[in-house]
N, C-alpha and C positions, 0 to 999 in steps of 0.2 A: 610728089613730096610727100605722101605715106609712103611710098615707095623708099625713098631716101631714109626716112625715120627706120622703118624697118630693116633696111643695111646697116644703119649703126650699131641698132640693137642688136642682129646675129652677129656682126661681127664683134662685138664686146661679150657674147657669150661664148665665142668660140677662140677668141683668139689667147686664152689664157693657157689652152695647151702647149704653143709654143714659144711662150715666157717662161713655163715652171723655172727650170733649171737655173734661169739667172733670177727670176723673184726668191727661188728658195736662197739663194746663196746671198744675193744681197739684204732679205730680211732676215738671215739665223735661222732657218727652219729647214726640214726634213722635204723633201719631195714630197712623199704621201702628204704631208702636212699641206703643203701648199696647195695640192690636188683638191683639197676642201674649199679652196675659191672658184671651183669649178660644181663638186656637188651642192654646197651650199647655196650656189646661186640657184641651180635646177630644182633643189626642194624648195626654195622660197616661191620661186615661179607656179609649183604645181601646188603649192599650202596657200601663200599668200596671194596669188590673183582672184581665185574664187572667193576669197571674203573679204575683198574689194570690191568686188563684183556686186558683192549684196550691198555692201554701205554704200556704196556710190549710184545705184542703179535709177534712180532720181535725177541724178546731177544731170546738164545737159551733154550731149557729147562731144561736141566741137569745145568748148574749155576743159574737158578732160581731157581730149588728145593734146591739145596744147598743154594742158598741166603737165599729163605723164614724160612727154618728150621733154620739157623745162627740167621738170626735175633728175630724167634720166643725163641731159649734160652736165647739170650742179653735182650729181651724183658721182660722175666720172672723173670732177674736176676735185672732188674728195677722195677718190682712188687716186690720182696724178699725185697728191699732196701728202698722201698717209706716209704717218712717221715709223709705223710699225707694220706688223703683219696684225694684229687685232683688229685695230682701225681700217686697215686692207678688206678686210672680209667682214667686217658689220657695213663699209660703205657697199661691197658688192650684195651685200645682204638686203640693204634700202635699195639699190636699184634694180634689182630683181624682183621685186615687191611692183615696179611699174612696169614692168616685162609684159604681164600676161593682160592686164588690164589694157593697155596701150593697143595690144594686137587685138582683144576683144572687142576694141572702141573703132580701131581704126576699120575691118573687117566689117562691121554694120555700117559705119560708114559709107565707106567705098561702094557697098551693096545699094546703099539708101540714095548715093547722088546720081546713080544710071538707071534707066528703063529696067523692069524685072526680066526681060529675056540677056540681059546683059551683065548680070551681077557677078556671073560666075568667071568671066572676064575683067572683072573688076578687081573681084577678089585676088586672082592671079598676079596681078598686077601691083597691088602692093605686097602679097607673097613673095614675089621676085627677087624682092631685096633679100630675103636669108640666102636663097643659092648663091646669089650677087657675094654676097658678105663671104660666102665659102670660096669663091672662086677668087675674089680678087681682093676681099679687107682682111680677112686673116693670111693669108701670107705676106701681102701689104703692109698690116699693120704689125707683123712678126718682124719683118726685116725693118722697120724701123726702130722696135723695140732694140735688137741687135744692133743697130748702127746707134742710136742716142738716146737707150735706156728704156728698161720699160714703162718709166714712166710718161714717156713720150708715145707710147702706145696707148694710154688713156686719155693724155689730151687730144689725142688726134680723132678720138671719138666723141670728146666731148665738143670736137668742135664738130664733126658732122651731124651730131645732135643739133646742135645751136644753128646750122645753116638751117637743117630737115623744117625746125622750129620756126624759123622767118617764112620758109616757104610754103609751110600748112598754114601759117595765121595770114598770109596774101591771096591764097588761091581754094582753100576747103571752106566751101560754102554753111550757110547753117542748115542744121539737118532736122527734119521735120519731129523727131523724137524731144529736140530739146524739150517740149512742152510737156513730157510724159509725166502722169500724176506718180507718187511713190509707189511701190507694189508691196504687200505683205510676203518676208523672207519663204514664208510658207509654202505659195504660189509660186516665186520664182523657183524652189527648189523641183517641184512640181512638175514644172516644165522641162527637166532635164532627163525624165522618167517616158518620155514620150517616146517610141521606140524609134521613129526617125532622127532624131539626137542621140538615145543611149545607145542605139547600137552603130551610128557614125562615129562615137568615141570609143566602141569598143574595137571596130575595123581598124580606125587608125592606132590605134595602142597594139593589136598585134600586127598589123604590119612592121609599125617600127622597130617589134622586137628584132625581128629579121633583119634588115635595114640596118641597125645599128651592130647587132651580133657580127656583120659583115665589115660596116665602114668603120666599127673602132679599130680593127685591125688589118685592114686592107693593104697598107704599107707592107707590114712581114710578111702578110698573105704573099704580095708580087715577090718580095724577095724570095721568100723559100719554096714556093709551091712554082714561080713562073721564072724563078730565074732572074730576075730584074736586081740590078745595083741599086744601092740605097738611091746613088745619085741620081740614078732613071727615073725613080718612080713618079719625079713631079707632072711630067706630061699625061702621066697616067690619070693621074689628080687631077687637073686642069682637062683632062677628058669628060672625067665624070660630072665635075663644073658645068662644062659646055651643055652636055646631055642635060643637065639639070635645069639649063636656063630654057632651051627649048622645051622642055618638059612640060614645066610649070604654066608656059603661055598658052602651050597645047591645051593642057588642062583645063582652064578656063575655058577654052573655046568648048571642049568636047562636055563640058559640065552645063553649057548654054545649049546645045544642042540634046544631049542624050545623057541625061545626069544619072541617072543608075546603070544604065548597060557601059558607061566609062568606067564608072568606078567596080562594078563585077569585071568589066573586062582587064581591067588596069591589076588588078589583083591579081587573077589568073596568071598575066602576061610575065609579073613580076615574079611568082614561081618557077616562070618557066626560063626565065634569063638567070636565075637563079641556078636551077640546074645546068644550064649553059654554061656555067662558070666551072662544073666536074668536067666537061668535057672540053674546054677550051683551057684549064689550068697552067698547060704546059706550053702554051702557044704564045708568045710575047705581042702578034699579031692578031690574036684570036682575043687575048685579053683587052686588049686597046678597046678594039670593036664592043666585048661586053662590057666596058665599062661607061662607053657612052650609051647605049641601051640602058644598062643599070640607072644609069642618073636620069635619063629621058623617063622611064618607067615611073621611079620612084616618086618623081615632081607631079607626073599628069595624076597619078593617085589621088594626092594627099589635097589636090584642090576639090575634086568633087563631094566626098564627106563634109566639107569644111562650109561648101556653097549647101548644101544640104541642110546642113546645123541651123545657117543664117535663115534660109527659107522658111523653117519651121518653128521659131523661136518667138514667136509674139509670146509675148507678157515676160519674156525675162531674156532679152537678147542679149544684153553684156554677160549676163552670168553664163550664158551657152556657149556664148564666142568665145570669154575668158577661158571656158575650161577646155576649149581646145590644146592650148597652151598645157595645161596640165595633162591632158594626154600625151602630148608630145613629150613630155620632161620625164614622163615614169614610162612610157616606150622608150625613151634614150637609155634612160638607167637602167632598165631590166633588161634590155637586149646587149647595154655594155657588158653588163655582169654575168648572162648567158652564156656569152661568145667567152670570157674570163675564164671560167667555170671547165668550159670544155677545153680548151686548152690545156688547163690548168691539170683536169684528169685525162690527159692524155689521145683526147680523142682525133684531133690534127685538125689542121688549117680545112680541109675538106667541108668539116662539118657544120663551119662554119654557114655555106652554103646551103646546103640542108637545112638548116635554121631556116634560112630562107625562104626555100621551097615548102615546107610547111607553114610558115607563117603567109605567103601569100596565098595558099589554099584556104586558112583559118580566115585570113580578113574575105577574100571572097566568098566563102560560104556565109560568115557573118552578113555580107554587102547582099547576096541571094536573098538570104532569110527576110530581111528590112523589105524590099524590093517585091516579095512575094506579099508581106504585110499590107505593102502599098495596095497589091493588085486586090488582095482580099476585102 
């Protein structure tokens, strides 16, 4: 049920990219202006989520999850009904405020309703909604938008969120922490500076810079470097998505088995696969295999640091988990910017995979540092 809500949230976050030309034309704004619907959403998640987490830390978790999903559904009704660009942007910002708080509460809830040794698997099931959104929700949502108009895509997200709301209400049990007493915000903020948490944020952030530097421009990379026609790129994107589904489930199992070795290993494996792009970028078959491996490794890595944060977040679990979305969105934003700057300055598409190599090594080094602090 929580994964279905995550699927709705993930679809809504990324679907705008496939609807930008249509939105811009219908609302009489430029493409760059319409693009603020993406960056405005990301900034609202990164900044607004932690603030709301501080303000709501003492509230019962199950009602908070239900409230966030309900607001997400209502917010997308507002998006679908928006009469102009300004109202649509405001509606997007408002629904984005529920994004981080939903994921923060949902990951803690998933971890708390299973035995301790199954936490990684439970968290990975919830998070599986995001790669599923990229694999299925975004392309199908965009297709619906082109068929019935962009407003239909927002109605679809609202319907998905409503179905998830009913499913969560029927299945999610009461969480033990529902009776938690209010915690001073200074004490909550101090929790974020535990090395297990702070270094996990840093590792995620560095890792995602490399991931988004390549992923943002993966279609033109395939066209220009591999020689794939634009119409032939969707199978490669589906290959990445299929690898991601396998990777996130495997990442949960690995986090439950050997958390820190899997976190370190996945980071360095990502550096190796990014290096393999340079070797196989002119081979259609080779790049297809690389895309599967890339999707799997990216999502294998994302589960252990999130599980680690949940393990060590006593005192401010909601704030700590909500900051995960902040790390993700800041990594997304900087990664896309790094990729754009490299291409603008003439370094060429191969430089994007070099960023992946550097980011994987950096994330692995930070993970090793954190692991060494554990052992010390």
